C-alpha positions in Angstrom: 0.0 0.0 0.0 1.5 3.3 -1.0 1.4 6.4 1.1 -0.2 9.7 0.1 2.3 12.3 -1.0 3.1 14.7 1.7 1.7 18.2 1.3 4.2 20.9 1.9 3.7 24.6 2.1 6.3 27.4 1.7 7.9 28.2 5.1 7.3 31.6 6.5 10.2 33.6 8.1 8.8 33.9 11.6 10.3 35.3 14.7 9.2 35.7 18.3 7.6 39.1 19.0 8.6 39.1 22.6 11.6 37.1 23.7 10.9 37.6 27.4 7.4 35.9 27.1 8.9 32.4 27.1 12.1 30.7 28.4 14.9 31.0 25.9 15.1 27.3 24.7 11.4 26.9 24.6 11.0 30.1 22.6 13.6 28.8 20.1 11.8 25.5 19.7 8.4 27.3 19.2 10.0 29.7 16.7 11.5 26.8 14.6 8.2 24.9 14.8 6.3 27.9 13.5 8.7 28.0 10.6 7.5 24.6 9.6 10.4 22.5 10.8 9.8 18.9 12.1 11.0 17.7 15.5 14.1 16.0 14.0 15.1 19.2 12.1 14.6 21.3 15.2 16.7 18.8 17.3 19.5 18.8 14.6 19.5 22.7 14.4 19.6 23.2 18.2 21.9 20.3 19.0 19.4 18.6 21.4 17.5 15.3 21.3 14.2 14.8 19.6 12.7 13.9 23.0 13.7 17.3 24.4 12.1 19.0 21.5 8.9 17.0 22.0 9.0 17.8 25.7 9.3 21.6 25.0 6.4 21.3 22.6 4.2 19.4 25.1 5.0 22.0 27.8 4.0 24.8 25.3 0.8 22.9 24.4 -0.1 22.8 28.1 0.8 26.5 28.6 -1.3 27.7 25.6 -4.0 25.0 26.0 -3.4 23.6 22.5 -4.3 20.1 21.3 -1.8 19.7 18.4 1.2 21.3 16.9 -0.9 23.2 14.4 -3.2 24.4 17.2 -0.1 25.4 19.2 1.2 27.6 16.4 -2.3 29.0 15.8 -2.5 29.8 19.6 0.9 31.4 19.4 -0.3 33.7 16.6 -3.5 34.6 18.5 -1.5 35.4 21.7 0.8 37.7 19.7 3.9 35.6 20.2 5.0 35.7 16.6 5.6 38.3 13.9 6.5 37.6 10.3 9.8 39.3 9.4 9.0 40.0 5.7 5.5 41.1 6.5 6.7 43.5 9.2 9.1 45.1 6.8 6.4 45.4 4.2 4.0 47.0 6.6 6.6 49.4 7.8 7.3 50.5 4.2 3.6 50.8 3.4 2.9 52.8 6.5 5.1 55.7 5.2 3.2 56.0 1.9 0.0 57.6 3.3 2.0 60.1 5.3 3.9 61.2 2.3 0.7 61.6 0.3 -1.1 63.7 2.9 1.8 66.2 3.3 1.2 69.7 2.0 2.2 70.1 -1.6 5.3 72.2 -2.2 3.5 74.3 -4.8 0.8 76.0 -2.9 1.1 74.6 0.6 -2.4 73.1 0.8 -3.4 69.6 1.5 -5.3 67.6 -1.1 -9.0 67.4 -0.3 -10.3 64.3 1.5 -12.3 62.1 -0.8 -15.3 60.5 0.9 -17.6 58.0 -0.8 -21.0 57.8 0.7 -23.8 55.5 -0.5 -27.2 57.0 -0.2 -30.6 55.5 -0.7 -30.7 56.4 -4.4 -27.3 54.6 -5.0 -28.6 51.5 -3.2 -31.8 51.5 -5.4 -29.6 51.7 -8.5 -27.5 48.8 -7.3 -30.5 46.6 -6.6 -32.1 47.4 -9.9 
């Protein structure tokens, strides 16, 4: 009987948002697990045994009330333990754009008018028709 092919997803570059929230080694294990590494890969990368990695993961599951590794990582995201490196850089870059756009223009020193889109009853009637 043949096995199903394993589904893999691209690994996200994740880091802990607050290093003081967890003990150092446990935080490293959680960070590597969130990057999509298996227990053997984590053990090899950290120079510890697979049993130690599994112990850290089980302690984290108890701490975050998670049932599985996927649930553990999901709980970590919900508790704000992670941040994506590339996403953080992208959001920082995009956060500057609206500020630059709303600055006074150098020509006459006025700000561009705010554009507001409101939908009234007549517009709703036109959409329904």
